[in-house]
N, C-alpha and C positions, 0 to 999 in steps of 0.2 A: 703237874707238868708244867714249867717256866713256860714264860712266851718266845723265848729265843730257841724252845726245842723243840713247842709250837710250829713255829714258822721253819726251822730247820726239819719239821718232818715234808711242810708243802713243796717244799725245796727240792726234793731231794726227791719224792712221790709224780711234785708238777710234770700233764702233759698239757700238748696245749703246739697241735700240729700248726701249720703255714699251711690252712685249707681256703685262702683264701687268695684269685692270680688279678696281680696288674698287668694290664693289657701293652697295655702302653711301652712301662720298662719290662715286660714278661720277664717275671718271677712271681713267685710263690712269698703270702706275706702271714703272718697271722695280726690281728687288730684287738683294742686295747678287748672291743667285748669279749671276742677269744677266747682271751687271757681273763677274763672276770667265771665265766660259764666256768672255765678247768676248775676253779678254785674254788668253788659251789661247794663239792661234795666234801671238802675239807671242812665248812665251816662249822654244821651244828657236830661232825665229828672229834675235830679238835677245842667246842665253845670260842671259837674266834668270829671276829665280824672284821671286811675287807670293808674301805673308804676311798677314795679318790676325791679330791679337793686340790682346785684351781684357783690359783691367787696372777693377775697383771702388774709386776713387777714393778713394770714400764712406758713408760709410753714415748718417747723421745729417744731416737733420732726414731723407732719404733717398737709398736707394739713386743714386749717378750715377757710369752704368759708361764709361770713358775706350776710344774703338776707336783704335787704329792699323795702320795701310793702309803696305806698305814692299817698294818695291822692291831686289831687289838685285844686281847679278851677278858675289855668291861673293867682291869684293873691297871696294865700293863698298857702299852703301846708302842711300836717301830717303825717307820719314818721313812724312806726314800723316797727324795727329788729325779723331776727330769726341769730343761727346763728350756726355753723355744722360744725363736722370734719368728711373728710375723711377715714378711714377706707379703705387704700394702701394695705392691707392683706387678702378683705373679699374674699372668694372663689368663683369662677364661676364664674366671674366676669371681664372683660377686662377694661384695664386700663378708658378710654368714658367712660362704663357705672359705672362704680366708683363715676367719676365726675357726672354725670347725673344724677344720683342718691341720691347725695348728693346735687345737685343744686333744683332737685325738691324740695327733705322737704323740702329745708332752705324755697326755694318758698310758697310751701304751708303755712307750719307756721308764717315768715311775716306776709301775706295777712292772718292768721286768730289774730294774735294780731291787727292789724288793725282793722278789721270787725266783732274780740271779738267775733268768735270759740269757741266753746269749744268740748270738747272730752264725751261729755256724751246725750244720746240717742236723735237724733234727737226727739223731741217737740210729731213729726206726729203718732211716734214706738208709743205713748202712750193716742193720742190726742182722748176723743171721736167722733171728728169729728161736737162737737156742735155747730156751730160758734159763740155762745153764748157766749163760755167760753175754752178762749186761752189757750191751755199749759203754764209759765213755768217753766223753770228749777229752784229748788232751788240752789241759794248761804245760804248758811248755816255759814260758816266759814270763817278766813280772810287765815281762811289754804287750802281753796280753791287755784288751780290757777284764777279758774277766779274772783277774789279777784281782783288778783292783776292787770286783764287786766282792771278791773275796775273802781281804784283807779288810774290806767295808767289816764283813759278816761277823767277821774275826772280834774285832772292834769292836765290836756290841753285845760279841759272850756267845754268838758262836763257835760250834766246835769242828776240831777240825775232819773228824770221820765224814760229816755230813759231805762236805767239799766232797775229802775223797772219795764219794757213794757215788758221787754226782760227777765227777771228772779225774781222766789219772794224770793224779802230779808228776812232772820231773823232782831230781833231789834242791834244783837249786827253790822252785816256790815252794815247795815243800817247808823247806827248811826259814827260807822268808818270811810261812804265814804259823809255824811253831815260836817263834823269836818274838812275835808280836807283842 
């Protein structure tokens, strides 16, 4: 199995619930650690490893971090990145907390880009738990951020079938993805 097929397997079977709660913003979220924990069952099964690296891109006019999530089979690797600025004027945080918060955010979004995690409601939230009909996330417009992720996935050698396993595609979106 090629690496892009292994990644597609993870992307279509991956489950990481939004189990953490932000009491200030009153919303549930998943952390980078939650995402990494959810990938562990796939690592030995598929013979892959996942790492996240970070680098400081610039510090002027403010620090900007780039996190890169990578999946590798020891021969090939596929990468996805996320960039985040660090708000040095953030109130109520010490400097290490400002960098740590930005680092966590960048890692989470790099992993989200790699595994095609979007911010729509988890499918289990609307699932009737009838095992014969799995809920798919609708992807009906090319303006949806998930479309850009799907497009990048196809361009890196991914298959439309893997995307269709997770998303309910409109004709417009499917046509755009097939013609890449």
